[in-house]
C-alpha angles and dihedrals in degrees: 000000000000132000120254116202116199137143109256120233091232094067142299116331142104122257112218138161111218140177110251133199127190126183131183130180117232117235095005094139091054093054125095122248095263092052092045090056091047087051093050093049093043093049094053092046095048093048090052092048094047092048090051093050091050092048093246119144103227091185087072095052116107099225137190116194130196107175099262097029142053129199117190134183107204126216121271111272096029115162104254099192088051090057096045095041119020097027094049093046090050091046090051092049091048092050091051090052091046092051097046109125093002120130114249098257090051096053119115110228123173141202114207133188130193122198140163124210148095115332127161132178116262135183093272107023132314126332137197132068105299098062089053094046096051091053090049087055094044092051097040122125096238092059094045090049092049092058092042092053092054107060091173091056126094097187139039118188128198122190126192122238096263091052095045097048097042098044114016097028091046089052097242090134134063089230106091120229088243090067088067127078118210116228138177116241118206106169119156106306095346123101121178149109126270135180120226129206126182107197116221096006133091091204111095093022125116110287108256116248105251118238110261108249118242111266110264118233104257114242113254115248102242120172115228118234118272113279137197133043124298115248117262090235090079098247109120121237118211116199121188129179124190126190125181137154093214141006108211100169136012115320131180122195094201128015119173142146093224137008129197129190124355127342122200115186128180121186124187109185124169096206144339109231119226108284094019126120133198118202121189101201133013107184107182097190134022118277142156113268133157 
């Protein structure tokens, strides 16, 4: 991903693709004034510290602040894996240290989004598609729900499709792709996919694939002994009932060389496994049967 500076045909301006970061504090509006000031100071300090750990020069970021949120356009050539990986890990560690011994309603918990796309300076901030898209991802229901579903977490991170595929998917980070959960974002006019990672918490992560249980030994198909009285007319009646969860091989309900009288057979089988067969009657020689 490289920036491309050109004059647009629609008027003066510079077309650039830039790496973008957006961060927002959960529950800021419900906090009292003292807690809000602590959140503001803590957020600025934690972002500075995480950037230093990741080797990112925050003094060169073009930043817009709004009390509980920060939007930053990073310099051209910024190390994307460092922002997604080292920066986010350091930010999560800093949040955990900040929140230690704080009561739940005074804990600073953040949503963060990372995107790469066109962003150009405007009269009152940055214009173009990418600044709008990153805020749609940041404010999306799936990201909010991921943080809410992980009460032990301090940070929930969402990355856009270009960032995920070019950094995480290409294995440029120590965070494996399996740690992210793909979601669909439909926020206002925006429609797109994002990938969510909740550092240090299993909640909000992709559900683990359960171990496949060992194959149970299929129950043998065993006919029950004949039941019921014989008819008074003298002709015998043979009643056979078979119950099985599974037939894994070849099974025959009745096999005989000769039958006399009436045969009543009832088979209840859950399933016949691939390659299995179930035969109701195997009469090897001729006989009279009703």
